[in-house]
KETORGU-32224 format. One line per field, with one value per residue (C-alpha): residue number from 1; residue in three letters; x, y, z. Coordinates in Angstrom, 2 decimals. Layout:
BEGIN
tiza = [NUM_...]
baba = [ALA_...]
X = [X_...]
Y = [Y_...]
Z = [Z_...]
//
This chain:
BEGIN
tiza = [1_2_3_4_5_6_7_8_9_10_11_12_13_14_15_16_17_18_19_20_21_22_23_24_25_26_27_28_29_30_31_32_33_34_35_36_37_38_39_40_41_42_43_44_45_46_47_48_49_50_51_52_53_54_55_56_57_58_59_60_61_62_63_64_65_66_67_68_69_70_71_72_73_74_75_76_77_78_79_80_81_82_83_84_85_86_87_88_89_90_91_92_93_94_95_96_97_98_99_100_101_102_103_104_105_106_107_108_109_110_111_112_113_114_115_116_117_118_119_120_121_122_123_124_125_126_127_128_129_130_131_132_133_134_135_136_137_138_139_140_141_142_143_144_145_146_147_148_149_150_151_152_153_154_155_156_157_158_159_160_161_162_163_164_165_166_167_168_169_170_171_172_173_174_175_176_177_178_179_180_181_182_183_184_185_186_187_188_189_190_191_192_193_194_195_196_197_198_199_200_201_202_203_204_205_206_207_208_209_210_211_212_213_214_215_216_217_218_219_220_221_222]
baba = [UNK_UNK_UNK_UNK_UNK_UNK_UNK_UNK_UNK_UNK_UNK_UNK_UNK_UNK_UNK_UNK_UNK_UNK_UNK_UNK_UNK_UNK_UNK_UNK_UNK_UNK_UNK_UNK_UNK_UNK_UNK_UNK_UNK_UNK_UNK_UNK_UNK_UNK_UNK_UNK_UNK_UNK_UNK_UNK_UNK_UNK_UNK_UNK_UNK_UNK_UNK_UNK_UNK_UNK_UNK_UNK_UNK_UNK_UNK_UNK_UNK_UNK_UNK_UNK_UNK_UNK_UNK_UNK_UNK_UNK_UNK_UNK_UNK_UNK_UNK_UNK_UNK_UNK_UNK_UNK_UNK_UNK_UNK_UNK_UNK_UNK_UNK_UNK_UNK_UNK_UNK_UNK_UNK_UNK_UNK_UNK_UNK_UNK_UNK_UNK_UNK_UNK_UNK_UNK_UNK_UNK_UNK_UNK_UNK_UNK_UNK_UNK_UNK_UNK_UNK_UNK_UNK_UNK_UNK_UNK_UNK_UNK_UNK_UNK_UNK_UNK_UNK_UNK_UNK_UNK_UNK_UNK_UNK_UNK_UNK_UNK_UNK_UNK_UNK_UNK_UNK_UNK_UNK_UNK_UNK_UNK_UNK_UNK_UNK_UNK_UNK_UNK_UNK_UNK_UNK_UNK_UNK_UNK_UNK_UNK_UNK_UNK_UNK_UNK_UNK_UNK_UNK_UNK_UNK_UNK_UNK_UNK_UNK_UNK_UNK_UNK_UNK_UNK_UNK_UNK_UNK_UNK_UNK_UNK_UNK_UNK_UNK_UNK_UNK_UNK_UNK_UNK_UNK_UNK_UNK_UNK_UNK_UNK_UNK_UNK_UNK_UNK_UNK_UNK_UNK_UNK_UNK_UNK_UNK_UNK_UNK_UNK_UNK_UNK_UNK_UNK_UNK_UNK_UNK_UNK_UNK_UNK]
X = [-3.86_-7.19_-10.11_-13.17_-11.23_-9.70_-10.52_-7.51_-7.06_-3.93_-1.20_2.23_3.93_7.48_9.07_12.15_12.81_15.89_13.89_10.97_13.25_15.14_14.49_11.60_12.46_10.38_7.57_8.34_6.28_4.87_6.88_4.98_3.53_0.04_-1.81_-0.62_3.01_2.99_1.53_4.16_7.02_5.69_5.48_9.04_10.41_8.47_9.20_5.58_5.53_6.13_3.29_1.00_1.88_1.00_-2.18_-3.62_-1.87_-4.44_-7.24_-5.67_-6.00_-2.76_-0.03_1.30_4.80_7.17_10.74_10.58_11.44_14.61_16.41_16.54_18.98_18.84_20.32_21.68_19.97_20.57_21.25_18.37_17.64_15.25_14.45_15.77_12.34_10.90_8.81_11.95_13.54_10.43_9.97_11.84_13.44_16.56_17.96_17.65_18.10_21.38_22.13_25.09_26.09_23.60_23.96_23.29_21.29_23.44_26.46_27.94_26.69_23.17_23.01_24.19_21.60_18.85_19.61_19.57_16.31_14.58_15.63_14.25_10.96_10.56_10.79_8.19_5.84_6.33_5.74_2.61_1.37_1.14_4.25_2.22_0.07_2.99_3.53_6.37_5.95_8.89_8.93_10.86_11.31_10.24_12.77_10.10_6.87_3.70_4.06_7.66_8.80_12.28_12.08_13.21_15.97_15.09_17.41_19.98_19.66_18.23_15.71_18.28_20.64_17.90_16.78_20.35_20.93_17.63_18.57_20.52_17.60_15.06_17.49_17.81_14.04_13.70_16.46_14.56_11.43_9.38_6.81_7.52_5.41_6.98_9.00_6.38_6.07_8.22_5.27_3.64_6.76_5.87_5.45_2.11_2.54_-0.93_-0.43_-2.11_1.15_3.30_5.70_8.06_9.83_7.49_4.19_2.88_0.23_-3.01_-2.13_0.71_-1.61_-4.18_-1.43_-0.30_-3.89_-4.19_-1.02_-2.48_-5.66_-3.58_-1.62_-4.73_-6.42_-3.34]
Y = [-8.99_-7.71_-10.15_-8.48_-5.57_-7.59_-10.76_-13.05_-14.78_-16.72_-16.76_-18.02_-18.45_-19.22_-18.83_-16.64_-14.57_-16.63_-19.85_-18.32_-17.29_-20.59_-23.72_-25.89_-29.02_-32.14_-31.76_-33.53_-36.53_-37.04_-34.65_-35.19_-31.68_-30.18_-28.97_-25.33_-26.21_-28.95_-26.56_-23.96_-26.45_-27.79_-24.25_-23.55_-26.69_-26.16_-22.39_-21.70_-17.91_-17.10_-19.46_-17.82_-14.34_-15.35_-17.17_-15.01_-11.65_-10.02_-11.08_-9.06_-5.36_-5.55_-8.19_-7.68_-9.04_-9.18_-10.43_-11.70_-15.28_-14.19_-13.73_-17.52_-18.01_-20.73_-24.15_-24.98_-28.10_-29.63_-26.32_-24.64_-23.34_-24.06_-21.69_-22.47_-22.24_-23.68_-25.98_-27.42_-27.95_-29.65_-31.87_-35.06_-33.41_-31.76_-35.06_-36.80_-33.86_-33.68_-30.00_-27.65_-25.40_-22.81_-19.43_-17.08_-13.86_-10.75_-12.47_-11.31_-14.42_-14.11_-10.45_-11.32_-14.07_-11.82_-9.07_-11.62_-13.09_-9.74_-8.75_-12.01_-11.75_-8.16_-9.41_-12.09_-9.53_-7.09_-9.74_-10.88_-7.27_-7.10_-5.18_-2.03_-4.01_-5.13_-3.50_-4.56_-4.18_-2.17_-4.08_-3.24_-5.90_-4.96_-4.55_-4.03_-5.75_-4.09_-6.03_-5.05_-8.67_-9.34_-10.01_-13.41_-13.40_-13.87_-16.61_-15.51_-11.79_-8.85_-6.60_-3.84_-6.42_-7.81_-4.34_-3.26_-6.28_-5.73_-2.22_-3.57_-5.72_-2.90_-0.64_-3.30_-3.50_0.29_0.54_-1.96_0.18_-1.84_0.16_-0.03_1.12_3.95_3.04_2.51_4.85_3.67_3.73_0.92_-1.25_-3.05_-6.79_-8.11_-10.25_-11.73_-12.54_-15.81_-17.11_-16.11_-13.34_-12.63_-9.63_-9.62_-10.27_-6.77_-4.88_-4.22_-0.59_-1.73_-3.81_-1.02_1.39_-1.02_-1.50_2.27_2.22_-0.59_1.46_4.45_2.27_0.73_4.12_5.40]
Z = [-2.64_-1.30_-1.70_-3.18_-4.66_-7.49_-9.36_-9.62_-12.96_-12.04_-9.40_-10.47_-7.10_-5.97_-9.41_-9.64_-12.75_-13.60_-13.48_-15.39_-18.25_-18.41_-20.45_-19.25_-17.29_-16.88_-14.39_-11.09_-10.11_-6.64_-4.45_-1.21_-0.99_-0.90_-4.04_-3.94_-3.24_-5.88_-8.47_-7.58_-7.85_-11.17_-12.53_-11.46_-13.11_-16.33_-16.38_-17.28_-16.80_-20.53_-21.45_-18.89_-20.17_-23.72_-22.74_-19.97_-20.23_-22.53_-20.19_-17.36_-16.63_-14.67_-14.37_-10.86_-10.25_-7.31_-7.08_-3.49_-4.47_-6.23_-2.90_-2.49_-5.37_-8.03_-8.73_-12.21_-13.55_-17.00_-18.75_-16.93_-13.42_-10.56_-7.71_-4.24_-2.63_0.54_-1.65_-3.23_0.19_1.59_-1.45_-2.30_-5.34_-3.94_-2.66_-6.02_-8.42_-10.33_-9.76_-9.57_-6.69_-5.49_-7.23_-4.37_-4.43_-4.71_-6.25_-9.54_-11.33_-9.94_-10.97_-14.49_-14.84_-13.49_-16.02_-18.86_-17.60_-17.16_-20.67_-22.08_-20.19_-21.34_-24.94_-24.17_-22.65_-25.50_-28.16_-26.30_-26.25_-22.46_-21.36_-20.73_-18.25_-16.08_-12.68_-10.36_-6.60_-5.30_-2.04_1.14_3.81_7.31_10.11_12.78_13.80_15.04_18.30_18.92_18.54_17.13_13.41_12.13_9.53_5.86_4.60_7.16_6.40_8.30_6.52_5.85_4.35_2.08_1.01_0.25_-2.00_-3.80_-4.96_-7.94_-9.11_-9.03_-10.89_-13.60_-14.03_-14.13_-16.74_-18.91_-18.77_-16.29_-14.32_-10.58_-7.69_-5.66_-2.60_0.14_3.11_6.00_8.42_6.40_6.12_9.33_9.82_11.01_14.13_13.51_9.83_8.92_7.44_10.39_11.36_8.47_6.98_3.97_5.78_6.35_8.26_6.38_5.65_3.39_1.22_0.96_-0.09_-2.81_-3.95_-4.44_-6.56_-8.67_-9.19_-10.30_-12.72_-14.29_-14.61_-16.41]
//
C-alpha cells in the first residue's frame, strides 16, 4: 500500500471471496494477458487463497484484505465459481468457458454465497492459526475527485450505490469476528485524478492510504 513502509510477502489480486472459498478449477492455459493479469486469473481459477493462508500466513504480521473485487459478481463453473473480473473479460476464457448466468453483487444469492464463503475462510484462517492477523479494509468508494471531474461509474453504479450495497457484506464479516478498519474520514474518500491507474471510485488521494497505513500500524501493535 505504501512502498518502503511495509514489505509485501504476496499479493493475491482480483479474487473474490466466493471464488476463493470454492473448489479449485483447472488453471487456464495461454489467456493472452500480461504476467500480473495471468497470475491473478490463474489464482482465481485455482482458488489459491486458502493455500496461501496456510503457507504464508504465519510469515505475515498482518494479512490485509479488501472485498473490492466482490462487487463484480461471480459465474458458476463446474460446481465452483470464478470472479467476473476485468482480467476474465479481457482474456479468451469467457468465450469458451462453460459457465452459468452471472450471480450479481447485492442479490440474495450472492449474499448467501458470500456469507458461506466468509464462514469457510474464517475456519481456514483459524485452523492455520492466522485469524488474529487478518484485517479487512472497510472501504468506501469515492463520489468526488480532487479535480472536480465527474466520477466514472463502477460497473454501472455510482459510489453511493456501491457503498449502500456493501453495507451487508461488512456486517457479515463483523458478525463473524473479522477485524475491520474504522469507516474512513469523508475528507479522505476522494478519488485521485492523477492516479497512475486512472480515475476510479477506488483510486484515492494519498491521504487515504496514509490513514489506512496508520490503522494497520495500530492493528499490528495491538
